[in-house]
KOLZA-786684 format. One record per residue: residue in one letter; chain; y, z, x of N, C-alpha, C, CB in turn. Coordinates in steps of 0.1 Angstrom, whole numbers, padded with zeros to 4 digits. Glycine has a CB too. Layout:
+----+----+---------+-------+--------+----------+-------+---------+---------+-------+--------+----------+-------+---------+
! aa ! ch ! n.north !  n.up ! n.east ! ca.north ! ca.up ! ca.east ! c.north !  c.up ! c.east ! cb.north ! cb.up ! cb.east !
+----+----+---------+-------+--------+----------+-------+---------+---------+-------+--------+----------+-------+---------+
!  A !  A !       Y !     Z !      X !        Y !     Z !       X !       Y !     Z !      X !        Y !     Z !       X !
...
+----+----+---------+-------+--------+----------+-------+---------+---------+-------+--------+----------+-------+---------+
END
This chain:
+----+----+---------+-------+--------+----------+-------+---------+---------+-------+--------+----------+-------+---------+
! aa ! ch ! n.north !  n.up ! n.east ! ca.north ! ca.up ! ca.east ! c.north !  c.up ! c.east ! cb.north ! cb.up ! cb.east !
+----+----+---------+-------+--------+----------+-------+---------+---------+-------+--------+----------+-------+---------+
!  M !  A !    0026 !  0031 !  -0096 !     0027 !  0043 !   -0104 !    0032 !  0054 !  -0096 !     0014 !  0046 !   -0112 !
!  S !  A !    0041 !  0062 !  -0101 !     0046 !  0074 !   -0094 !    0047 !  0085 !  -0105 !     0059 !  0072 !   -0087 !
!  V !  A !    0041 !  0097 !  -0102 !     0040 !  0108 !   -0111 !    0045 !  0120 !  -0104 !     0026 !  0110 !   -0117 !
!  R !  A !    0055 !  0127 !  -0110 !     0059 !  0140 !   -0105 !    0050 !  0151 !  -0109 !     0074 !  0143 !   -0110 !
!  V !  A !    0042 !  0157 !  -0099 !     0032 !  0166 !   -0102 !    0038 !  0180 !  -0104 !     0022 !  0167 !   -0091 !
!  I !  A !    0046 !  0185 !  -0095 !     0054 !  0197 !   -0096 !    0068 !  0194 !  -0092 !     0048 !  0209 !   -0087 !
!  K !  A !    0077 !  0204 !  -0091 !     0091 !  0202 !   -0089 !    0094 !  0192 !  -0077 !     0098 !  0215 !   -0087 !
!  D !  A !    0088 !  0194 !  -0066 !     0091 !  0187 !   -0054 !    0080 !  0179 !  -0048 !     0096 !  0196 !   -0043 !
!  L !  A !    0070 !  0175 !  -0057 !     0058 !  0168 !   -0052 !    0056 !  0156 !  -0061 !     0046 !  0177 !   -0051 !
!  W !  A !    0055 !  0144 !  -0055 !     0052 !  0132 !   -0063 !    0039 !  0126 !  -0058 !     0063 !  0121 !   -0061 !
!  L !  A !    0031 !  0121 !  -0067 !     0018 !  0114 !   -0064 !    0021 !  0099 !  -0068 !     0006 !  0120 !   -0072 !
!  K !  A !    0017 !  0091 !  -0058 !     0019 !  0076 !   -0060 !    0006 !  0069 !  -0059 !     0029 !  0071 !   -0050 !
!  G !  A !    0005 !  0058 !  -0067 !    -0007 !  0050 !   -0066 !   -0004 !  0035 !  -0069 !    -0018 !  0055 !   -0076 !
!  D !  A !   -0012 !  0027 !  -0062 !    -0011 !  0012 !   -0064 !   -0025 !  0006 !  -0066 !    -0003 !  0005 !   -0052 !
!  L !  A !   -0026 ! -0004 !  -0074 !    -0038 ! -0012 !   -0075 !   -0034 ! -0026 !  -0075 !    -0047 ! -0008 !   -0088 !
!  F !  A !   -0038 ! -0033 !  -0065 !    -0035 ! -0048 !   -0064 !   -0048 ! -0055 !  -0066 !    -0029 ! -0051 !   -0050 !
!  A !  A !   -0047 ! -0066 !  -0074 !    -0058 ! -0074 !   -0077 !   -0053 ! -0089 !  -0077 !    -0065 ! -0071 !   -0091 !
!  W !  A !   -0061 ! -0098 !  -0071 !    -0058 ! -0112 !   -0071 !   -0070 ! -0120 !  -0070 !    -0048 ! -0115 !   -0060 !
!  S !  A !   -0069 ! -0132 !  -0075 !    -0081 ! -0141 !   -0076 !   -0084 ! -0149 !  -0063 !    -0079 ! -0151 !   -0087 !
!  G !  A !   -0075 ! -0148 !  -0053 !    -0077 ! -0154 !   -0040 !   -0068 ! -0167 !  -0039 !    -0091 ! -0158 !   -0038 !
!  P !  A !   -0061 ! -0168 !  -0027 !    -0052 ! -0179 !   -0025 !   -0060 ! -0192 !  -0021 !    -0042 ! -0176 !   -0015 !
!  R !  A !   -0054 ! -0203 !  -0024 !    -0059 ! -0216 !   -0019 !   -0053 ! -0219 !  -0005 !    -0055 ! -0228 !   -0029 !
!  Y !  A !   -0060 ! -0227 !   0002 !    -0056 ! -0231 !    0015 !   -0060 ! -0245 !   0018 !    -0061 ! -0221 !    0026 !
!  L !  A !   -0054 ! -0251 !   0028 !    -0057 ! -0265 !    0032 !   -0066 ! -0265 !   0045 !    -0044 ! -0273 !    0034 !
!  R !  A !   -0077 ! -0271 !   0045 !    -0086 ! -0272 !    0057 !   -0080 ! -0283 !   0066 !    -0100 ! -0275 !    0052 !
!  Q !  A !   -0085 ! -0283 !   0078 !    -0081 ! -0293 !    0088 !   -0084 ! -0308 !   0084 !    -0087 ! -0291 !    0101 !
!  N !  A !   -0095 ! -0309 !   0076 !    -0099 ! -0323 !    0072 !   -0091 ! -0327 !   0059 !    -0114 ! -0323 !    0069 !
!  G !  A !   -0082 ! -0319 !   0054 !    -0074 ! -0323 !    0043 !   -0079 ! -0318 !   0029 !    -0072 ! -0337 !    0043 !
!  T !  A !   -0091 ! -0313 !   0029 !    -0096 ! -0308 !    0016 !   -0090 ! -0293 !   0014 !    -0111 ! -0308 !    0016 !
!  D !  A !   -0091 ! -0289 !   0001 !    -0086 ! -0276 !   -0001 !   -0097 ! -0266 !  -0003 !    -0077 ! -0275 !   -0014 !
!  G !  A !   -0094 ! -0253 !   0001 !    -0104 ! -0243 !   -0001 !   -0098 ! -0231 !  -0008 !    -0109 ! -0238 !    0013 !
!  K !  A !   -0106 ! -0222 !  -0013 !    -0101 ! -0210 !   -0020 !   -0109 ! -0198 !  -0015 !    -0103 ! -0212 !   -0035 !
!  L !  A !   -0101 ! -0188 !  -0012 !    -0107 ! -0175 !   -0007 !   -0111 ! -0167 !  -0019 !    -0097 ! -0167 !    0001 !
!  S !  A !   -0120 ! -0158 !  -0017 !    -0125 ! -0149 !   -0028 !   -0114 ! -0139 !  -0032 !    -0138 ! -0142 !   -0025 !
!  G !  A !   -0114 ! -0134 !  -0044 !    -0104 ! -0125 !   -0048 !   -0108 ! -0111 !  -0043 !    -0104 ! -0124 !   -0063 !
!  A !  A !   -0099 ! -0101 !  -0045 !    -0101 ! -0088 !   -0040 !   -0093 ! -0078 !  -0049 !    -0097 ! -0087 !   -0026 !
!  F !  A !   -0097 ! -0065 !  -0047 !    -0089 ! -0054 !   -0053 !   -0085 ! -0045 !  -0041 !    -0098 ! -0046 !   -0063 !
!  D !  A !   -0074 ! -0039 !  -0042 !    -0069 ! -0030 !   -0031 !   -0063 ! -0018 !  -0037 !    -0059 ! -0037 !   -0022 !
!  L !  A !   -0069 ! -0006 !  -0035 !    -0064 !  0006 !   -0041 !   -0057 !  0015 !  -0030 !    -0076 !  0014 !   -0047 !
!  N !  A !   -0045 !  0019 !  -0034 !    -0037 !  0027 !   -0024 !   -0032 !  0040 !  -0032 !    -0025 !  0019 !   -0019 !
!  A !  A !   -0030 !  0051 !  -0024 !    -0024 !  0063 !   -0030 !   -0016 !  0070 !  -0019 !    -0036 !  0073 !   -0034 !
!  G !  A !   -0006 !  0078 !  -0024 !     0003 !  0085 !   -0015 !    0009 !  0097 !  -0021 !     0014 !  0076 !   -0010 !
!  L !  A !    0015 !  0105 !  -0012 !     0022 !  0117 !   -0016 !    0036 !  0118 !  -0010 !     0014 !  0130 !   -0012 !
!  E !  A !    0045 !  0124 !  -0017 !     0058 !  0126 !   -0012 !    0062 !  0140 !  -0016 !     0069 !  0115 !   -0017 !
!  F !  A !    0067 !  0148 !  -0006 !     0071 !  0161 !   -0008 !    0085 !  0164 !  -0003 !     0061 !  0171 !   -0001 !
!  R !  A !    0094 !  0170 !  -0012 !     0107 !  0173 !   -0008 !    0108 !  0187 !  -0002 !     0117 !  0172 !   -0020 !
!  V !  A !    0111 !  0187 !   0011 !     0112 !  0200 !    0019 !    0125 !  0207 !   0016 !     0110 !  0198 !    0034 !
!  T !  A !    0136 !  0199 !   0017 !     0149 !  0203 !    0014 !    0156 !  0192 !   0007 !     0158 !  0208 !    0027 !
!  K !  A !    0169 !  0194 !   0003 !     0175 !  0183 !   -0004 !    0178 !  0171 !   0005 !     0189 !  0187 !   -0010 !
!  N !  A !    0177 !  0172 !   0018 !     0179 !  0161 !    0028 !    0166 !  0157 !   0034 !     0189 !  0166 !    0038 !
!  I !  A !    0155 !  0164 !   0033 !     0143 !  0160 !    0041 !    0131 !  0159 !   0031 !     0140 !  0171 !    0052 !
!  N !  A !    0124 !  0147 !   0032 !     0112 !  0145 !    0025 !    0101 !  0141 !   0035 !     0113 !  0133 !    0014 !
!  L !  A !    0089 !  0146 !   0032 !     0077 !  0142 !    0040 !    0068 !  0133 !   0031 !     0068 !  0154 !    0045 !
!  W !  A !    0062 !  0122 !   0037 !     0054 !  0114 !    0029 !    0042 !  0109 !   0036 !     0062 !  0102 !    0024 !
!  T !  A !    0032 !  0105 !   0029 !     0020 !  0099 !    0035 !    0015 !  0088 !   0025 !     0009 !  0109 !    0038 !
!  Q !  A !    0009 !  0078 !   0030 !     0003 !  0067 !    0022 !   -0011 !  0063 !   0027 !     0013 !  0054 !    0023 !
!  F !  A !   -0020 !  0063 !   0019 !    -0034 !  0059 !    0022 !   -0037 !  0045 !   0016 !    -0045 !  0070 !    0016 !
!  N !  A !   -0040 !  0036 !   0024 !    -0042 !  0022 !    0020 !   -0056 !  0017 !   0021 !    -0033 !  0013 !    0029 !
!  N !  A !   -0060 !  0008 !   0012 !    -0073 !  0003 !    0011 !   -0084 !  0014 !   0011 !    -0076 ! -0007 !    0024 !
!  I !  A !   -0082 !  0023 !   0002 !    -0090 !  0035 !    0000 !   -0105 !  0031 !  -0001 !    -0086 !  0043 !   -0012 !
!  L !  A !   -0109 !  0020 !  -0007 !    -0123 !  0016 !   -0009 !   -0128 !  0009 !   0003 !    -0124 !  0007 !   -0021 !
!  N !  A !   -0120 !  0007 !   0013 !    -0124 !  0000 !    0026 !   -0130 ! -0013 !   0024 !    -0134 !  0009 !    0034 !
!  K !  A !   -0124 ! -0021 !   0015 !    -0129 ! -0035 !    0013 !   -0124 ! -0044 !   0024 !    -0124 ! -0040 !   -0001 !
!  E !  A !   -0133 ! -0053 !   0027 !    -0130 ! -0064 !    0037 !   -0127 ! -0076 !   0029 !    -0141 ! -0066 !    0047 !
!  Y !  A !   -0115 ! -0082 !   0032 !    -0111 ! -0094 !    0025 !   -0100 ! -0101 !   0034 !    -0106 ! -0092 !    0011 !
!  Q !  A !   -0097 ! -0113 !   0030 !    -0086 ! -0120 !    0037 !   -0075 ! -0123 !   0027 !    -0091 ! -0134 !    0043 !
!  R !  A !   -0063 ! -0118 !   0030 !    -0052 ! -0120 !    0021 !   -0047 ! -0135 !   0023 !    -0040 ! -0110 !    0025 !
!  W !  A !   -0048 ! -0140 !   0035 !    -0045 ! -0154 !    0038 !   -0057 ! -0159 !   0046 !    -0031 ! -0156 !    0046 !
!  N !  A !   -0059 ! -0172 !   0047 !    -0070 ! -0178 !    0054 !   -0070 ! -0173 !   0068 !    -0070 ! -0193 !    0053 !
!  Q !  A !   -0081 ! -0168 !   0073 !    -0083 ! -0163 !    0087 !   -0075 ! -0151 !   0091 !    -0081 ! -0174 !    0096 !
!  Y !  A !   -0069 ! -0144 !   0081 !    -0061 ! -0132 !    0084 !   -0067 ! -0120 !   0076 !    -0046 ! -0133 !    0080 !
!  R !  A !   -0076 ! -0113 !   0082 !    -0083 ! -0102 !    0076 !   -0073 ! -0090 !   0075 !    -0096 ! -0097 !    0084 !
!  V !  A !   -0075 ! -0082 !   0064 !    -0067 ! -0070 !    0062 !   -0073 ! -0059 !   0069 !    -0065 ! -0067 !    0047 !
!  Y !  A !   -0066 ! -0048 !   0072 !    -0071 ! -0036 !    0078 !   -0080 ! -0030 !   0068 !    -0060 ! -0027 !    0083 !
!  G !  A !   -0090 ! -0023 !   0073 !    -0098 ! -0014 !    0064 !   -0090 ! -0002 !   0060 !    -0112 ! -0010 !    0071 !
!  F !  A !   -0097 !  0009 !   0057 !    -0089 !  0021 !    0053 !   -0080 !  0025 !   0064 !    -0099 !  0032 !    0050 !
!  N !  A !   -0067 !  0028 !   0060 !    -0057 !  0032 !    0070 !   -0047 !  0041 !   0063 !    -0050 !  0020 !    0077 !
!  F !  A !   -0040 !  0049 !   0071 !    -0029 !  0057 !    0065 !   -0017 !  0058 !   0074 !    -0035 !  0071 !    0063 !
!  V !  A !   -0006 !  0060 !   0068 !     0007 !  0062 !    0076 !    0014 !  0073 !   0069 !     0015 !  0048 !    0075 !
!  G !  A !    0024 !  0078 !   0076 !     0032 !  0089 !    0071 !    0045 !  0090 !   0078 !     0024 !  0103 !    0073 !
!  G !  A !    0054 !  0098 !   0073 !     0067 !  0099 !    0079 !    0076 !  0109 !   0073 !     0073 !  0086 !    0079 !
!  I !  A !    0088 !  0110 !   0079 !     0098 !  0119 !    0074 !    0110 !  0110 !   0070 !     0102 !  0129 !    0085 !
!  V !  A !    0116 !  0114 !   0059 !     0128 !  0107 !    0054 !    0139 !  0117 !   0055 !     0126 !  0102 !    0039 !
!  F !  A !    0150 !  0114 !   0062 !     0162 !  0123 !    0062 !    0173 !  0115 !   0055 !     0165 !  0126 !    0077 !
!  S !  A !    0179 !  0122 !   0045 !     0190 !  0116 !    0038 !    0203 !  0122 !   0042 !     0188 !  0118 !    0022 !
!  F !  A !    0213 !  0113 !   0045 !     0226 !  0118 !    0049 !    0235 !  0119 !   0037 !     0232 !  0108 !    0059 !
!  D !  A !    0245 !  0128 !   0038 !     0256 !  0130 !    0028 !    0251 !  0131 !   0013 !     0265 !  0118 !    0029 !
!  Q !  A !    0242 !  0140 !   0011 !     0238 !  0143 !   -0003 !    0248 !  0152 !  -0010 !     0224 !  0150 !   -0003 !
!  K !  A !    0254 !  0147 !  -0021 !     0264 !  0155 !   -0027 !    0259 !  0162 !  -0040 !     0276 !  0145 !   -0031 !
!  R !  A !    0249 !  0170 !  -0038 !     0244 !  0178 !   -0050 !    0247 !  0192 !  -0049 !     0228 !  0176 !   -0050 !
+----+----+---------+-------+--------+----------+-------+---------+---------+-------+--------+----------+-------+---------+
END
């Protein structure tokens, strides 16, 4: 979901839900991981027509789960950056 809050500010959100993947054990039997929810949110702000700032907050509820067998996901984390657009014809 992405919502424009004011002229140059967007609020973004994601909710991922799954029942858990199946996997194959070494002895040949199959297993199933437990399901999980993952809530994420972010902001994007247009500074000029060529420059945007953004940040993304992931796993806001800090849930521990495995997306794939024996591969744990990170707990709460965030990233951010700058987007520079070339040749804007506005």
